[in-house]
N, C-alpha and C positions, 0 to 999 in steps of 0.2 A: 450434644443438643441436636436433635433430628427434626428438621422441618423440610417438607418436600419443596416448598417455594425457594428456600435458600439453597437446597441441594441443586436445583435447576439453575439458579443464578451462578453458582460456583463453577458450572461447566464452562463458562466463558473465561474463567481465570486459568492461567498457565498452571500446570500441575505443581510447579515449584512453590506456588503461593497458597495452595489449598490448605495445607496444615496450618499455616500462619493465619489465614482468614478464619479458619474454624476456631483457633485459640482466641482470635479477636472477637468473634461472635459470642464465645463463652464469656469473655471479659465484659462485653456489653450487657449480656444477660445478668451477670452478677452485679453490675453497677445499677441497672434499672430493669428488673424482671418484667416490667409491664411494656417496655418500649417495643421490642420486636413482635410480640403477639399483637399489639395494637397496629403496628405497621402492616402486618400480614392481612389485617382486615380493612385497611385503608387503601385509597388510591394515591399513587405517587409516581413521580418521574425519576429515572427513566423506566420505560416499559420494556416489554420483550425480553425479560430476564437479564437486562444489561446492568444490573446493580454492580457487578464486579468486572465490567468490561475493561476498565483501566488496567487490570492485572493480567491482561494478555501479554504484557511485556514481562519476560522471564525475570525472576528475582536477581539472578547473577548478571543480567545485562544492564541493570540500573546504575547510571552515573549521576543522574539529576532527578529530583522529585519536584515537579512543578505542581503546586497546590493552589487551586482556585477555591472559590467560596462554595459553590454547589451547582447542580445541574441547571441547564436552561429551563425556564418555566413554560416551555412549549414541547409537546410530545415529539414532533418531528426533529426538533433541535437537540433534545436531551439524549445523548448517546452513551452516557456513563463514562465519558472521557473528557477531562476538563478542557474548556475553551475550543473544543472541536464540535462546531455547530452542524448537526446532521442535515439542516436545511440548505447548507452551502455546498455547491458543487464547484463550478468554475470560479477561479480567483480573479480573472481579468475580464475586462470588456474593452470595446473600442474607445470608451470615454475615460478609462482608468481602471479602478477596481470594479468588480461586478456588483450588480444591485444587491445580491445576497450578502456579499461581504460588507457593503456600505450599511446595510440594515443591522448587521451584527457589530455593534460599536466596538466591543473589546477586540474582536478579530481584526477589524479595520485598523485600529490603532496599533495592534501588534504587527500587522503587515507593514504599516508605515515605519514603525520602529526598525523592522528588519531592513527595509529599503535604505534608511539612514545609516544603519550599521554596516551595510554592504557598500556604502558610498554611491548608491543610486539616486539618493535625494540628499539635499542639505537640510539641516535642522530648521532653517529659516524658510524653506519652501517645500511643504508637504501636501499641498492641495492643488486642485485644478490642473493646469497644463503640465506641471512637473510630474504628477502621477500618471497622467495620460501618456507622456513621453516614455516613461518606464513601461507602461502597459503595451505600447506599440512594440518596444524592443522585446518584451517578454513573449509576445505572440508571433514574432517573426518566424518564418519556416525553419531557420537554422538556429533558433534560440535554444539555450539550455536551461530555461526556466521551468520550474514546476507550473502546472496549469490548474490543478484541483486541490481542494482541501485535503482529501485522502492522501495525496502526495506529500503535503506538508506534514501531516500526521506521521507518515512513514519516515520522513526525514528526521522528525523529532525522536521517533523510536530508534532510528539508526544511530543517533547521537546519545542514546541511553536514557531517554526521558521516561519516567513513570508519570503519566498525566492524570493526577488524582485530584479529587475535590475534598475539601474539609468536611462537607456534608455529602454523603453518597446519595441522598434522595432530596427531592423538592416536593413540598406540599404547600399549597397556598395558604392554609390556615395555621402553619407552624413557622415562627420566625427562624430565619436562616441560622442565627447564632445559637438558638436552642437546639436546632437539628444537628448542627455541627458538634455541640457539646455531647450529644448522645453517641456520636460516632468516635469520640476521642479514644475510648478504650481500644477500639479496633485499630485506629491509626497508631496508637502507642505500640501495639504488637507488630504492625507493619514496619515502623521505624526501628524497633529493636532488632527485627530480623535483618534489616539492611545494615545496621551498625555492627552486627555480630558476624557478618560474613568473613570467613577466614581468608586472610591474604589479600583483602580488598579494602581500600580506604572507604570511609563513609561518603555517600553521595552528597552533592550540594542540594540543600533545600532552597527552592526558588519559590518565594512566598509573595503572592499578589493579593492585595486587598485586605481589609480589616479582619474579616473572619479567618482567613488563612494565617494572618500575623498572630492570631491568638495561639497558634500552635507553639509560638516561642515560649509560652508559659509552661509548656510540658517539659518535664525534666529530661526526657530522652533527646529532645532536640539540641541540648547542649553538646551532644556528641557529633554534631554535624556542622559543617560550614554553611552559612546562610547567604542568600542573595535576595534582599527584600525590596519590593517596589510598591508604588501605588497601584490600584486596580487599573487594568488597561482601558476601562471606559473613560478614564481621565485623559484629556489631551496631553497633559504633561508627560504621560508615559512615553510618548513618541520621542521625546528629547532626553529620556532618562539614560545618562551616560553609563551607569552601572549595567543596565540591561543591554546597551549597545556593545559594551566590552564582553559581556557574557556570550551573547548570541552571534556577534559578528564573525568570529572564526569558524562558526559552523556552516555558514553559507546555506541557510535553510531554504532559500528561494531557488537554489540551483538543483538540477536533476543529478542524482548520484551516478 
């Protein structure tokens, strides 16, 4: 299947993924021949050919697959990489988390969960003065804390995360669950490729939110260990002990 717009988007994927993604696109086309042609004529997020930006992480480097629901519904925020809001730069401020982080509810709760996992906050105290105290420590001249969202993304990549969305595009007139269903044939190929790697165990699927959890109905996901949680926009995510145990040893808030 030859489409110039897809060929351009594939350039942001690591070369190890391109044959897999092409097979996935063929599978999507076989399942619904009208979907990709209609998408090519429509407006969607992410822009700037970032459809496959998540696949910059090489196939053989993947140890975890973090699956979110879909791209942010704002052009500046939608990067093609799940939960990495392009509108966010600095993580900290003098009052605690930066304004950009506080506006991105899921990211804010993820950051707080990481602080609890790292022992920087207690589960009972994750607001106000407690977060401000951590922010002051994080911004001290001799601190070894990351300062920006790109640094957090780099740390996730260094720990082997493929940061993927269940639906690779967002369109305001298409329900997220319907969009995600259209992309399942491609995700099936992606997961098959990860499960079939010679000499490597299957990575852990980290599934956040209802749409991502739908992947559990796919036969291929039975070949993977799962770590499932509520969507991070829920405050309960901060206290999720399974997520704390998963992410705590990674020390994602520290500079490598």
